[in-house]
N, C-alpha and C positions, 0 to 999 in steps of 0.2 A: 601877214602884214609885213611892211618894211620896218627896218630897224628904227627909223626916226619916229614912226608911229608907236612902236613898242616902248621907246624911251619915255614917251609921255605917260604910258601906263605905269612904267616902272617908277617914275617920279611920284606918281599918285599912291604908290604902295598898294595898288589894286590889280595885281597880275593874276592870271588864271593858275589853278593848281596842277594843270597838265599842260606842258609846253613842248613844242617841237622846234628845234633850231637846225638850220642847214645853210650852206652857202660857200662862197669861194674865198673866205678869209678866216683862217683858223685863229688868228689873233683876236678878231672881234668876237668869234664864238667863245673863246676863253674868257674874254671880258664879260660877256653876257652871262656865262655860267656862274662866275663869281658874284655878279650883281643879283642874279635870280636867287641863288642859294642864300645870299645875305638877306634879301628881302623876305624870304620865307621864314628866316629865323632859325632858332635851334631845333634840332631834331636828328634822329639817327638816320644817316645816309647809307643806303645800300647801293654800291657801285658795281657796274658791269662794263668791262672794256672789251670790245671786239669779240673774240671767240669765247669769252667767259659767259655770255648771255645764256640764261636758262629760264624758259617761260614759267615752269612750275614754281620755281623759287620766287620770282617776282610776284606772281599771282598770290602765293601764300603770304608773302610779306604785306601786300596791300590789302589782304583779306583779314588780317589780324587786327584786333582792337588794341588800344594802348591803355595800360593800367595807370599811367601817370600823366596822361594827356599830352605826351610828346607826339611830334609829327613823324609820320612814316614817309621818308623821302627816297625815291628811287632815281638814280642817275645812270642813264644808258648812254654810252659813247661808242657807237657802232658804225661800221662801214657797210654792213648788210642789214637791211630792215627786217624785223620779224614779219610774220604774215599780218595781213590787214585785220584778221579776226583777233589775233593776239593783242595787237595795239588797241583795238576798240575795247577789248576787255579791260585793259589797264586804265584807259580813259574813263570807262564806266565805273570802275572801282574808286577812282578819284572823285567823280561826281557824286557817288553814293555816300562817301564818308569824308568830311572836311579835314580829317587829320592826314589824309593821303595826298601825296604830291609826286608828280612824275616830270622829270626833265630828260628829254630824249635829244641828244646831239648827234646828228647824222653826218658822217664823213665820206659817204659815197658820192657818186655822181648826182648832180642836181636833178637830172632827168628821172632818176630812180627815187627821188625824194617826194615826188608829187602824190603818189598813192598813200604813203605814210602820213603826209601832211593832212590829207582829207579826214583821217580819223580824229584829228584835233580840231576840226571845224575852223574857226578863225584864230585859234590859239597857236599860231606858228609864226616864226620869224625867219626871213631869208636875208642873209648878208651878202654883200657884193665886194669884190676887190676894190679897195679905196683908190680914188684918183690920187695923183701925186701930192696935191695940196692936203687932202685928207690924211694921207699917210704921214706927211710931215707933221701935221698936228698931233697925231698919235705918238710919233717918236719924240716930239718936243715935250709932250705931257709926261712920257715915261722918263725922259732925261731930267726933268724938273723934280720928279719924285725922289731921285737919288742925288740931286744937286750936281749933276754932271755939266761941266762947262763945255758946251759944244754948240756951234752955230747951226742955223738952218741949212746953210750951204753944205756943211760937212755931213749933216744928217742925210741930205739928199744923196751925197756920194755913198754913204753907208748903205742906204736903201738900194742904190743902183748896184753896188758890189754884191749884195745878196739877191740879185736878180728880182728885185721888187717883192721879195718874200718878207712881209712885215714881221712875222713871228721870229724869223731868224735875225732880222735887223734889231729888234727889241732885245733879243737874248744877248747881243753883243755889248749893250750899254753898260751892264754891271762890270763886265771885264774891263772895258775902257776906263771906268771910274777908278780902277786900281792905279792908273797912272798918276792920279792926283794932280792933274794940270788941265789946261785948256786943250781939247782934242782938235787936232788938225787933220787935213786930208792926208798928210804924210803918215800919220798914225794909222789911219784907215788902210792905206795902201800897204803899209809894212806889217800890220798886225792882224788884220781881219782876213780870214780865209773865206772866200766866196763859196759857201756851201751849195749854192745853186748851180755851180759849174758842172754840167752834165758830163763833159769829157773827162774831167779830173775824177769825178765820182765813179765813172765807168772804169777808169784806169785802176783806182784803188781796189774796187771790187774784183776786178780780174786778177790783180796782184795777189790778193788774199785767197782767191779761189784756185790759185795755182795755174792759171791760164797763161798762154804765151803773151807777154806784154811788151816784147822788144820793139816791135814796130810802132805800137801806140806810144811808148815812151819817147821814141825818136820824133814822133809827130808833136808831142807836147813840148819836148825840149827844143825842137827846131822852131816852134811858133814864137818862142821868146816871151810867152805870156806868164811864165812862172820860172823862177830860178831854182837851183838845187836845194837851197836852205828852206825856201817856202814850200817846196814839194815835200821835204822831210817833215816840216811842221804840219802840213796837211795830213800826211799819213799818220803822224803821232796823234793829231786831233781825232782822226777817225778811229784809230785803235783805242784811244782813251774812252771814246763813246762806247765802243764794243765792250771794253772792260767794265764800264759802269752797268751796261745791260747784263753782262754775265753775272756780276756780283748781285744785282737786284733780283734777277731770276732765281739765283741760288738761295737767296734769303726768303723771297716771297712766293716762289713757284710760278710766277707769271710776270709779264712786263707792263710797264706804264710809261711810255716815252716822255710824257709831260713831267712826271715825278722824277724820272731819271735825268733828264736834260734841262728841265726848267722851261721847256717849250714843247708843243706837240709836233709830231711828224706826220706826214701822210701815212695812212694805215699800212699801205703796201711796203713803204720804206721801213717803217718801224718793225714790221714783221720780218723783213729781210735782215735788219740789224740784229734782231733777237736770235734768229736762226744761225747767223754767222758767228755771233758772240759765243754761242754754246758749243760751236765746233772747235774753239780755241781753248786750250787748257790754261789755267791760271799761270803756271810756270812758264808756258810758252809766251804769254803776254810780256813777262819780265824779260825774256831773252830777246824778243822783238824790239822792245823799248831800248835795250842795251845796244843792239846793232845800230839803231837810228841815232842814239846819243853819241856813240863813237864816230859815226859817219859825220854828224854835224860838227863835232869837235875837229875832225881831220879837215873838213872843208873850210873851216874858219881859220885854221892855224897853218895849213900847209899850202903855200902859194904855188908849189911846183906840181900839184895834182892835176891830172887830166880830169876835171870835174865831171864831165859828161860820162866818161867811161867808168869813173869811180862810183857815180851814182847808180849807173846801171848794174854794176857788180854788187852793190849793196842791196838793191832790190832783188836780184837773183839769189843772194845769200838768204834773204828773208823767206823767199819761196822754198828754198831747200830746207830751211828750219821748219816751216809748216808741214812739209812733206815727210819729215823724219820723225814726227811725233804722232 
């Protein structure tokens, strides 16, 4: 069913105990996840993210009875669907016992979701990328929740800067609220790093992987799309995310991008971040941040610098640091 039809069911508090969600907007999937779990009420939630999925564990959990009448809730957030037989078994267990609940959120390609959806009958919801007006309504709603003073025109600019990725745009709102003033387009242009920039993302990944980035740096620098300070801030932001991944994995043994960053990432990017994060030692993070901080200070205080050459030497210094550990 479409989201608008499911919203009517949700409002009636009469939603199925086994649900399948998929589609092209991770922000809406996250909203639905929260609404569904809230509608089901209290219960122990067994969560599986991506490679953590294990059929026997889920089946055993849904096969057990509850001594205290609590609900058994399973939350699957996967980019690869289990076999049709396994999904059908989970749905059967939910139908058999009314304490069982299953929420399966699929992050893979929509074309690969159809078979999994069949196991749920009509109890599935597909979401689509919102049109600009719908995206603006979502952003306005989120801004009002935190009393952020920002106009619709500026919100449209924020959405555009984030390459129309609603999750990323929403995640910027709490940061902007720290300014404690009306947000302007100048604030967006100066403070928001467009995470959707494929070229810049590619550049940072190549930098951290020790690949030759001289020509790509010259391309980015020559385009005039980003100055040295914003490039440093972009690298710092990326490194900080990697540090958060590293610390979370060290503590928990696995990663959950939504808990780490406050918003989900495409599965393949989240996995890439986790792998890169674990290749960098904690002490090395500190050294890299120091190089970037010193570079930012020099660029802001020394008017005689050849900024382009200095920035390139800073990047090469970072690569040598990574190679030496």
